[in-house]
C-alpha positions as protocol buffer text, in pm:
chain_id: "A"
residue {
  index: 1
  type: VAL
  ca { x: -1628 y: 1981 z: 655 }
}
residue {
  index: 2
  type: ARG
  ca { x: -1632 y: 2348 z: 736 }
}
residue {
  index: 3
  type: MET
  ca { x: -1619 y: 2648 z: 483 }
}
residue {
  index: 4
  type: TYR
  ca { x: -1513 y: 2998 z: 597 }
}
residue {
  index: 5
  type: ASP
  ca { x: -1424 y: 3326 z: 441 }
}
residue {
  index: 6
  type: ASP
  ca { x: -1053 y: 3256 z: 480 }
}
residue {
  index: 7
  type: GLY
  ca { x: -1038 y: 2886 z: 419 }
}
residue {
  index: 8
  type: MET
  ca { x: -1171 y: 2526 z: 465 }
}
residue {
  index: 9
  type: ALA
  ca { x: -1128 y: 2234 z: 718 }
}
residue {
  index: 10
  type: PHE
  ca { x: -1242 y: 1885 z: 739 }
}
residue {
  index: 11
  type: ARG
  ca { x: -1187 y: 1580 z: 968 }
}
residue {
  index: 12
  type: TYR
  ca { x: -1292 y: 1209 z: 977 }
}
residue {
  index: 13
  type: GLY
  ca { x: -1594 y: 1080 z: 1197 }
}
residue {
  index: 14
  type: VAL
  ca { x: -1677 y: 720 z: 1267 }
}
residue {
  index: 15
  type: GLU
  ca { x: -1999 y: 696 z: 1448 }
}
residue {
  index: 16
  type: SER
  ca { x: -2110 y: 365 z: 1675 }
}
residue {
  index: 17
  type: GLU
  ca { x: -2415 y: 315 z: 1880 }
}
residue {
  index: 18
  type: ASP
  ca { x: -2246 y: 63 z: 2105 }
}
residue {
  index: 19
  type: GLY
  ca { x: -1910 y: 204 z: 2149 }
}
residue {
  index: 20
  type: GLY
  ca { x: -1621 y: -13 z: 2091 }
}
residue {
  index: 21
  type: GLU
  ca { x: -1265 y: 9 z: 1986 }
}
residue {
  index: 22
  type: LEU
  ca { x: -1145 y: 148 z: 1678 }
}
residue {
  index: 23
  type: ALA
  ca { x: -757 y: 96 z: 1538 }
}
residue {
  index: 24
  type: VAL
  ca { x: -634 y: 323 z: 1265 }
}
residue {
  index: 25
  type: SER
  ca { x: -309 y: 185 z: 1073 }
}
residue {
  index: 26
  type: SER
  ca { x: -279 y: 488 z: 845 }
}
residue {
  index: 27
  type: GLU
  ca { x: -452 y: 780 z: 662 }
}
residue {
  index: 28
  type: ALA
  ca { x: -536 y: 831 z: 290 }
}
residue {
  index: 29
  type: THR
  ca { x: -547 y: 1188 z: 284 }
}
residue {
  index: 30
  type: THR
  ca { x: -351 y: 1410 z: 14 }
}
residue {
  index: 31
  type: LEU
  ca { x: -337 y: 1751 z: -92 }
}
residue {
  index: 32
  type: THR
  ca { x: -189 y: 1847 z: -411 }
}
residue {
  index: 33
  type: VAL
  ca { x: -1 y: 2191 z: -443 }
}
residue {
  index: 34
  type: PRO
  ca { x: -74 y: 2347 z: -786 }
}
residue {
  index: 35
  type: ALA
  ca { x: 217 y: 2327 z: -1044 }
}
residue {
  index: 36
  type: GLY
  ca { x: 417 y: 2643 z: -1026 }
}
residue {
  index: 37
  type: SER
  ca { x: 348 y: 2724 z: -644 }
}
residue {
  index: 38
  type: THR
  ca { x: 633 y: 2808 z: -437 }
}
residue {
  index: 39
  type: ALA
  ca { x: 620 y: 2597 z: -69 }
}
residue {
  index: 40
  type: TYR
  ca { x: 774 y: 2704 z: 248 }
}
residue {
  index: 41
  type: ALA
  ca { x: 826 y: 2376 z: 409 }
}
residue {
  index: 42
  type: MET
  ca { x: 992 y: 2243 z: 717 }
}
residue {
  index: 43
  type: ASP
  ca { x: 1191 y: 1905 z: 673 }
}
residue {
  index: 44
  type: TYR
  ca { x: 1035 y: 1672 z: 931 }
}
residue {
  index: 45
  type: ILE
  ca { x: 1184 y: 1654 z: 1272 }
}
residue {
  index: 46
  type: ASN
  ca { x: 973 y: 1512 z: 1540 }
}
residue {
  index: 47
  type: HIS
  ca { x: 961 y: 1834 z: 1765 }
}
residue {
  index: 48
  type: ASN
  ca { x: 855 y: 2084 z: 1482 }
}
residue {
  index: 49
  type: GLU
  ca { x: 1165 y: 2313 z: 1525 }
}
residue {
  index: 50
  type: GLU
  ca { x: 1314 y: 2351 z: 1190 }
}
residue {
  index: 51
  type: ILE
  ca { x: 1388 y: 2627 z: 967 }
}
residue {
  index: 52
  type: GLU
  ca { x: 1178 y: 2616 z: 652 }
}
residue {
  index: 53
  type: ARG
  ca { x: 1298 y: 2578 z: 315 }
}
residue {
  index: 54
  type: VAL
  ca { x: 1181 y: 2711 z: -18 }
}
residue {
  index: 55
  type: HIS
  ca { x: 1060 y: 2446 z: -276 }
}
residue {
  index: 56
  type: GLN
  ca { x: 897 y: 2438 z: -597 }
}
residue {
  index: 57
  type: ALA
  ca { x: 562 y: 2240 z: -577 }
}
residue {
  index: 58
  type: GLU
  ca { x: 721 y: 1977 z: -804 }
}
residue {
  index: 59
  type: GLU
  ca { x: 1019 y: 1944 z: -576 }
}
residue {
  index: 60
  type: LEU
  ca { x: 844 y: 1846 z: -268 }
}
residue {
  index: 61
  type: GLY
  ca { x: 981 y: 1491 z: -256 }
}
residue {
  index: 62
  type: GLY
  ca { x: 1027 y: 1441 z: 125 }
}
residue {
  index: 63
  type: ASP
  ca { x: 891 y: 1448 z: 467 }
}
residue {
  index: 64
  type: TYR
  ca { x: 756 y: 1770 z: 596 }
}
residue {
  index: 65
  type: CYS
  ca { x: 629 y: 1897 z: 933 }
}
residue {
  index: 66
  type: MET
  ca { x: 326 y: 2135 z: 945 }
}
residue {
  index: 67
  type: PRO
  ca { x: 219 y: 2403 z: 911 }
}
residue {
  index: 68
  type: LEU
  ca { x: 313 y: 2410 z: 547 }
}
residue {
  index: 69
  type: LEU
  ca { x: 276 y: 2743 z: 371 }
}
residue {
  index: 70
  type: TYR
  ca { x: 270 y: 2785 z: -37 }
}
residue {
  index: 71
  type: SER
  ca { x: 195 y: 3037 z: -261 }
}
residue {
  index: 72
  type: VAL
  ca { x: 28 y: 3073 z: -607 }
}
residue {
  index: 73
  type: ASP
  ca { x: 71 y: 3424 z: -763 }
}
residue {
  index: 74
  type: ASP
  ca { x: -44 y: 3645 z: -505 }
}
residue {
  index: 75
  type: THR
  ca { x: -270 y: 3402 z: -297 }
}
residue {
  index: 76
  type: TRP
  ca { x: -112 y: 3214 z: 4 }
}
residue {
  index: 77
  type: CYS
  ca { x: -228 y: 2888 z: 151 }
}
residue {
  index: 78
  type: LEU
  ca { x: -135 y: 2751 z: 508 }
}
residue {
  index: 79
  type: VAL
  ca { x: -212 y: 2399 z: 567 }
}
residue {
  index: 80
  type: SER
  ca { x: -205 y: 2273 z: 926 }
}
residue {
  index: 81
  type: GLU
  ca { x: -389 y: 2045 z: 1181 }
}
residue {
  index: 82
  type: ALA
  ca { x: -617 y: 2167 z: 1505 }
}
residue {
  index: 83
  type: ASP
  ca { x: -773 y: 2002 z: 1806 }
}
residue {
  index: 84
  type: LEU
  ca { x: -527 y: 1738 z: 1830 }
}
residue {
  index: 85
  type: GLY
  ca { x: -581 y: 1532 z: 2160 }
}
residue {
  index: 86
  type: PRO
  ca { x: -478 y: 1234 z: 2315 }
}
residue {
  index: 87
  type: GLU
  ca { x: -682 y: 1001 z: 2141 }
}
residue {
  index: 88
  type: TYR
  ca { x: -517 y: 1037 z: 1817 }
}
residue {
  index: 89
  type: CYS
  ca { x: -181 y: 1132 z: 1678 }
}
residue {
  index: 90
  type: GLY
  ca { x: -33 y: 1426 z: 1487 }
}
residue {
  index: 91
  type: THR
  ca { x: 44 y: 1392 z: 1128 }
}
residue {
  index: 92
  type: TYR
  ca { x: 328 y: 1505 z: 899 }
}
residue {
  index: 93
  type: LEU
  ca { x: 338 y: 1548 z: 494 }
}
residue {
  index: 94
  type: LYS
  ca { x: 502 y: 1344 z: 260 }
}
residue {
  index: 95
  type: GLY
  ca { x: 575 y: 1447 z: -72 }
}
residue {
  index: 96
  type: ASP
  ca { x: 590 y: 1260 z: -380 }
}
residue {
  index: 97
  type: GLY
  ca { x: 767 y: 1484 z: -581 }
}
residue {
  index: 98
  type: THR
  ca { x: 493 y: 1571 z: -826 }
}
residue {
  index: 99
  type: GLY
  ca { x: 318 y: 1819 z: -579 }
}
residue {
  index: 100
  type: SER
  ca { x: 114 y: 1575 z: -405 }
}
residue {
  index: 101
  type: LEU
  ca { x: 144 y: 1573 z: -11 }
}
residue {
  index: 102
  type: ASN
  ca { x: 9 y: 1247 z: 173 }
}
residue {
  index: 103
  type: PHE
  ca { x: -75 y: 1282 z: 550 }
}
residue {
  index: 104
  type: HIS
  ca { x: 120 y: 1017 z: 746 }
}
residue {
  index: 105
  type: LEU
  ca { x: 71 y: 921 z: 1111 }
}
residue {
  index: 106
  type: SER
  ca { x: 368 y: 1045 z: 1338 }
}
residue {
  index: 107
  type: LYS
  ca { x: 680 y: 878 z: 1306 }
}
residue {
  index: 108
  type: GLU
  ca { x: 678 y: 842 z: 1669 }
}
residue {
  index: 109
  type: GLN
  ca { x: 359 y: 656 z: 1666 }
}
residue {
  index: 110
  type: SER
  ca { x: 464 y: 286 z: 1682 }
}
residue {
  index: 111
  type: GLY
  ca { x: 186 y: 105 z: 1606 }
}
residue {
  index: 112
  type: ASP
  ca { x: -203 y: 164 z: 1496 }
}
residue {
  index: 113
  type: VAL
  ca { x: -384 y: 436 z: 1677 }
}
residue {
  index: 114
  type: THR
  ca { x: -615 y: 275 z: 1896 }
}
residue {
  index: 115
  type: THR
  ca { x: -920 y: 492 z: 2041 }
}
residue {
  index: 116
  type: GLU
  ca { x: -1292 y: 453 z: 2125 }
}
residue {
  index: 117
  type: LEU
  ca { x: -1588 y: 491 z: 1926 }
}
residue {
  index: 118
  type: PRO
  ca { x: -1746 y: 721 z: 1862 }
}
residue {
  index: 119
  type: PHE
  ca { x: -1455 y: 902 z: 1695 }
}
residue {
  index: 120
  type: VAL
  ca { x: -1334 y: 1219 z: 1504 }
}
residue {
  index: 121
  type: SER
  ca { x: -973 y: 1278 z: 1399 }
}
residue {
  index: 122
  type: PRO
  ca { x: -817 y: 1600 z: 1425 }
}
residue {
  index: 123
  type: TRP
  ca { x: -897 y: 1888 z: 1166 }
}
residue {
  index: 124
  type: ARG
  ca { x: -716 y: 1929 z: 860 }
}
residue {
  index: 125
  type: PHE
  ca { x: -734 y: 2283 z: 724 }
}
residue {
  index: 126
  type: VAL
  ca { x: -596 y: 2507 z: 489 }
}
residue {
  index: 127
  type: VAL
  ca { x: -620 y: 2891 z: 543 }
}
residue {
  index: 128
  type: ILE
  ca { x: -634 y: 3095 z: 186 }
}
residue {
  index: 129
  type: GLY
  ca { x: -555 y: 3483 z: 166 }
}
residue {
  index: 130
  type: THR
  ca { x: -296 y: 3730 z: 142 }
}
residue {
  index: 131
  type: ALA
  ca { x: 19 y: 3724 z: 351 }
}
residue {
  index: 132
  type: GLU
  ca { x: -112 y: 3949 z: 599 }
}
residue {
  index: 133
  type: GLU
  ca { x: -430 y: 3754 z: 613 }
}
residue {
  index: 134
  type: ILE
  ca { x: -244 y: 3410 z: 677 }
}
residue {
  index: 135
  type: ASN
  ca { x: -9 y: 3583 z: 947 }
}
residue {
  index: 136
  type: LEU
  ca { x: -346 y: 3710 z: 1123 }
}
residue {
  index: 137
  type: ASN
  ca { x: -541 y: 3390 z: 1096 }
}
residue {
  index: 138
  type: THR
  ca { x: -725 y: 3209 z: 1386 }
}
residue {
  index: 139
  type: MET
  ca { x: -829 y: 2891 z: 1221 }
}
residue {
  index: 140
  type: ALA
  ca { x: -654 y: 2690 z: 1462 }
}
residue {
  index: 141
  type: GLU
  ca { x: -813 y: 2834 z: 1753 }
}
residue {
  index: 142
  type: THR
  ca { x: -1136 y: 2826 z: 1590 }
}
residue {
  index: 143
  type: LEU
  ca { x: -1130 y: 2457 z: 1534 }
}
residue {
  index: 144
  type: SER
  ca { x: -989 y: 2374 z: 1856 }
}
residue {
  index: 145
  type: PRO
  ca { x: -1200 y: 2341 z: 2175 }
}
residue {
  index: 146
  type: ASP
  ca { x: -1191 y: 2631 z: 2446 }
}
residue {
  index: 147
  type: ARG
  ca { x: -979 y: 2595 z: 2713 }
}
residue {
  index: 148
  type: ALA
  ca { x: -1046 y: 2335 z: 2991 }
}
residue {
  index: 149
  type: GLU
  ca { x: -1243 y: 2473 z: 3295 }
}
residue {
  index: 150
  type: GLY
  ca { x: -1080 y: 2573 z: 3594 }
}
residue {
  index: 151
  type: ASP
  ca { x: -878 y: 2849 z: 3761 }
}
residue {
  index: 152
  type: TRP
  ca { x: -631 y: 2971 z: 3535 }
}
residue {
  index: 153
  type: SER
  ca { x: -582 y: 3312 z: 3726 }
}
residue {
  index: 154
  type: TRP
  ca { x: -213 y: 3163 z: 3846 }
}
residue {
  index: 155
  type: VAL
  ca { x: -65 y: 3177 z: 3477 }
}
residue {
  index: 156
  type: GLU
  ca { x: 107 y: 3467 z: 3386 }
}
residue {
  index: 157
  type: PRO
  ca { x: 309 y: 3555 z: 3061 }
}
residue {
  index: 158
  type: GLY
  ca { x: 684 y: 3528 z: 3099 }
}
residue {
  index: 159
  type: VAL
  ca { x: 1013 y: 3547 z: 2931 }
}
residue {
  index: 160
  type: THR
  ca { x: 1171 y: 3215 z: 2866 }
}
residue {
  index: 161
  type: ALA
  ca { x: 1432 y: 3072 z: 2643 }
}
residue {
  index: 162
  type: TRP
  ca { x: 1483 y: 2720 z: 2533 }
}
residue {
  index: 163
  type: THR
  ca { x: 1771 y: 2548 z: 2298 }
}
residue {
  index: 164
  type: TRP
  ca { x: 1681 y: 2577 z: 1972 }
}
residue {
  index: 165
  type: LEU
  ca { x: 1678 y: 2969 z: 2014 }
}
residue {
  index: 166
  type: ASN
  ca { x: 2053 y: 2916 z: 2068 }
}
residue {
  index: 167
  type: ARG
  ca { x: 2087 y: 2733 z: 1773 }
}
residue {
  index: 168
  type: GLU
  ca { x: 2467 y: 2630 z: 1749 }
}
residue {
  index: 169
  type: LEU
  ca { x: 2550 y: 2859 z: 2061 }
}
residue {
  index: 170
  type: LYS
  ca { x: 2666 y: 2692 z: 2380 }
}
residue {
  index: 171
  type: SER
  ca { x: 2353 y: 2573 z: 2580 }
}
residue {
  index: 172
  type: ASP
  ca { x: 2457 y: 2667 z: 2938 }
}
residue {
  index: 173
  type: TYR
  ca { x: 2321 y: 2890 z: 3188 }
}
residue {
  index: 174
  type: GLU
  ca { x: 2517 y: 3226 z: 3070 }
}
residue {
  index: 175
  type: THR
  ca { x: 2390 y: 3175 z: 2729 }
}
residue {
  index: 176
  type: TYR
  ca { x: 2018 y: 3160 z: 2850 }
}
residue {
  index: 177
  type: ARG
  ca { x: 2089 y: 3438 z: 3084 }
}
residue {
  index: 178
  type: LYS
  ca { x: 2186 y: 3662 z: 2797 }
}
residue {
  index: 179
  type: CYS
  ca { x: 1899 y: 3540 z: 2593 }
}
residue {
  index: 180
  type: VAL
  ca { x: 1634 y: 3622 z: 2842 }
}
residue {
  index: 181
  type: ASP
  ca { x: 1828 y: 3972 z: 2912 }
}
């Protein structure tokens, strides 16, 4: 568990002196959004590119992508995960209609997650603050490892476009060209 001025984070760990294999079939993590909260949640879709919808906490009865944002009075909370890696899948949130959200292994995970011991899961975190503080937070970066060693001088920022930006527009070369221009 880690506590910060702007939130908290936790993850699970399993230690082993002898190594070995670990199979994880589910996760029993639950977050309860306070009654009366307003939540901004994206319906689950495997590429996490959905438009958020406004719900009252008690209406959260579906499958949702992370991050999930909710507010209680003037306090905002952003729920997400960080430090995802190849040894464990991402998760999604499943609401039960009471304000409780359960973390579930990705729907694309076809069976148990099999990994090596010792093991630590990705971080689950909540950033807490004003809307501006949520917008400017760096919790995911703080909880994730530094970039891999190597020569990154060849990487240059640039302009790009892809289908979800176009929504219902025709996805062809001219559409992308207009978007980039």
